[in-house]
C-alpha positions, -999 to 999 in steps of 0.1 A, spaced: 346 203 -218 375 220 -235 368 251 -256 388 256 -288 391 291 -302 400 301 -338 422 332 -336 419 355 -365 452 373 -373 436 397 -397 409 422 -387 381 430 -412 392 466 -413 422 489 -406 418 513 -377 428 547 -391 425 564 -358 449 580 -331 447 548 -311 438 521 -304 452 513 -338 459 484 -360 486 461 -346 507 434 -363 496 397 -360 528 390 -340 518 416 -314 484 400 -311 498 365 -310 520 369 -280 489 377 -258 479 341 -260 499 331 -229 492 338 -192 520 353 -171 526 352 -133 531 387 -119 555 374 -92 580 356 -114 613 371 -126 606 360 -161 579 387 -162 590 413 -138 627 413 -145 629 400 -181 599 419 -194 588 448 -172 623 460 -162 636 457 -198 606 477 -211 614 505 -185 650 507 -196 640 508 -233 616 535 -227 641 558 -211 665 552 -240 638 559 -266 631 591 -248 668 602 -251 676 597 -215 699 574 -195 691 553 -166 714 574 -145 694 606 -150 659 593 -160 635 566 -151 603 551 -165 571 542 -146 543 521 -160 507 528 -149 476 508 -153 447 522 -174 443 543 -204 467 571 -213 445 596 -195 451 576 -163 488 583 -166 482 619 -174 461 622 -142 488 603 -123 513 629 -133 492 660 -127 479 646 -94 513 635 -82 540 660 -92 524 693 -82 526 702 -45 497 717 -26 511 752 -30 520 746 -67 503 764 -97 499 748 -132 499 766 -165 483 746 -193 490 755 -228 459 744 -247 449 744 -283 424 716 -285 403 690 -266 433 672 -251 449 703 -237 416 712 -222 415 677 -206 448 685 -189 431 716 -175 400 697 -165 421 671 -146 438 699 -127 404 715 -119 390 683 -106 420 678 -84 416 714 -71 451 724 -83 456 762 -88 454 766 -125 461 790 -154 450 782 -189 466 799 -220 443 788 -248 455 797 -283 424 782 -300 421 750 -320 439 763 -351 470 780 -336 500 766 -317 510 779 -283 531 811 -285 565 809 -269 568 847 -266 534 850 -248 545 821 -226 577 838 -216 557 869 -206 532 848 -186 560 831 -167 578 864 -160 546 880 -147 534 852 -125 562 837 -103 536 816 -86 534 792 -116 555 761 -108 546 737 -136 538 740 -173 519 713 -193 512 709 -230 502 683 -255 529 676 -280 506 662 -308 471 677 -304 449 651 -321 419 674 -321 434 688 -353 465 668 -359 488 697 -350 523 691 -339 530 717 -312 563 735 -312 579 717 -283 614 726 -293 605 764 -290 585 760 -259 608 738 -237 637 763 -236 613 791 -224 600 769 -196 635 758 -185 649 792 -187 622 803 -163 631 773 -140 596 757 -141 588 720 -142 578 708 -178 551 682 -183 545 669 -218 516 649 -229 532 629 -258 504 605 -259 502 603 -297 538 612 -306 561 591 -284 577 565 -305 566 580 -338 581 615 -336 616 622 -325 618 636 -289 648 640 -266 639 646 -229 675 653 -220 682 678 -247 649 696 -242 648 694 -203 615 677 -201 608 667 -165 578 643 -172 567 629 -205 536 607 -208 523 582 -234 504 550 -238 510 514 -249 485 516 -278 499 546 -297 530 549 -318 548 520 -301 519 500 -316 509 479 -286 474 474 -273 454 493 -246 459 486 -209 486 508 -195 504 541 -200 539 551 -190 558 581 -178 595 589 -185 607 611 -157 638 631 -147 649 612 -116 655 643 -93 622 658 -104 604 626 -95 622 621 -62 610 655 -50 574 644 -52 572 619 -24 540 623 -5 523 647 -29 499 624 -47 462 631 -45 453 595 -53 462 561 -40 460 540 -72 475 568 -93 504 577 -70 533 581 -94 560 581 -68 547 550 -50 543 532 -82 579 541 -91 592 530 -57 574 496 -61 591 490 -94 624 501 -83 628 482 -50 620 448 -36 607 425 -64 621 447 -92 595 455 -118 565 445 -96 534 466 -100 516 478 -68 482 464 -81 472 440 -108 495 443 -138 479 441 -173 502 412 -182 490 404 -216 491 441 -227 526 443 -212 538 413 -231 523 427 -264 541 459 -257 575 441 -253 569 425 -287 559 459 -302 592 474 -289 612 447 -307 593 455 -339 600 492 -335 637 484 -333 635 462 -364 618 491 -383 648 513 -376 637 528 -343 618 561 -340 635 575 -371 623 546 -393 588 547 -378 586 585 -383 597 582 -419 568 556 -426 542 578 -408 553 609 -426 551 592 -460 517 579 -453 505 613 -442 519 629 -473 501 604 -495 469 610 -476 471 648 -477 479 650 -513 453 624 -523 425 639 -502 431 673 -517 427 658 -552 394 643 -540 381 677 -528 391 673 -491 419 698 -483 434 694 -449 423 717 -420 459 727 -411 488 741 -431 514 714 -437 541 731 -417 522 725 -384 507 692 -395 518 661 -376 523 627 -392 499 612 -367 464 622 -377 449 647 -402 417 666 -399 395 674 -429 366 699 -429 333 687 -443 330 697 -480 307 725 -490 282 700 -503 247 696 -487 246 660 -497 277 651 -477 270 630 -446 299 618 -424 280 588 -411 273 576 -447 310 579 -455 321 562 -424 298 532 -430 308 530 -467 345 529 -458 340 505 -430 323 481 -454 354 485 -476 378 478 -448 387 511 -432 376 528 -400 381 566 -397 374 590 -369 348 618 -362 361 653 -356 366 673 -324 373 708 -337 352 733 -317 336 754 -343 339 734 -376 325 700 -388 355 678 -395 365 642 -396 400 627 -390 421 600 -405 451 585 -387 483 574 -403 498 555 -373 498 518 -365 504 489 -388 496 510 -418 517 521 -448 514 543 -478 499 516 -500 472 511 -474 465 549 -477 463 546 -515 437 519 -511 418 541 -487 418 569 -512 404 546 -539 377 535 -514 368 572 -507 366 580 -543 343 549 -549 321 557 -518 316 593 -531 308 584 -566 
């Protein structure tokens, strides 16, 4: 008996979330083939090419930087870095201003890593001046970690101001760029970032299944034997991909997701690279922010710290407003939005990344107006 499937290129709704997000039909279509994980046409022609492209997108060169792919969601890659690159006698400072910064700290706590948390609250970015004082006062701190785009609120944290402080103090810098890599310009070499982490299903516009780390080579080389996990051992994963069957994963590779990611990287290049994608995301966010304000939903954050990735909106001062009702009405009209995560305020969030453009946002605004009438 042979089963025949009808593959739908178009979803019934757009995912206006921070990821997983709406992908192009061409990204979805390339997953309709099986791949052998031992063959060069997968490991060399796909995996190794992806690794090189990621280093270049990050602003590094293959002489000074390398890329490691890691199975699982983005949080798996974050835990891989935190659990692999801090020695037993190391101490981590987490700059937190939202749920994802707090997740960095929770991972460190679970791994019993000595930890300091500098929490600026959901609505304020980390303070570089305070950071400099903390590092000067506590020489035991060896590593600093922060989230670049904190999707709790949509805030873009001031990485360009923070990185020089960390490097001047000669600490190792870890950046969770989960929701910014590929959609917001970032230069690991210029900023001195030692480890930057992201995921396949964010701004590159692939699908879930693996994350990746772009690392400064000497920083990664120093971590041999430090990992607190077998499957999430960053150094060992890197060694497997660097030697022997080049590009070979230690354990089962998410082949379909990897192939989709390779296609997504081609489409990123066709769009004009990170600069082109950033321009599209920025325009979509501008249309969203201005349109929502006109509908009585001003954004939670001032525009100067707002990322083009996702925008948080406080619930209106209206006793009849119900987020679940708005969510269901919009889903029926072809849009899926996201609940809020801010600690002390009721909010909802709307993403502007993925296969989404400004005209899609204008259609969303019309749907919100209709749903609220």
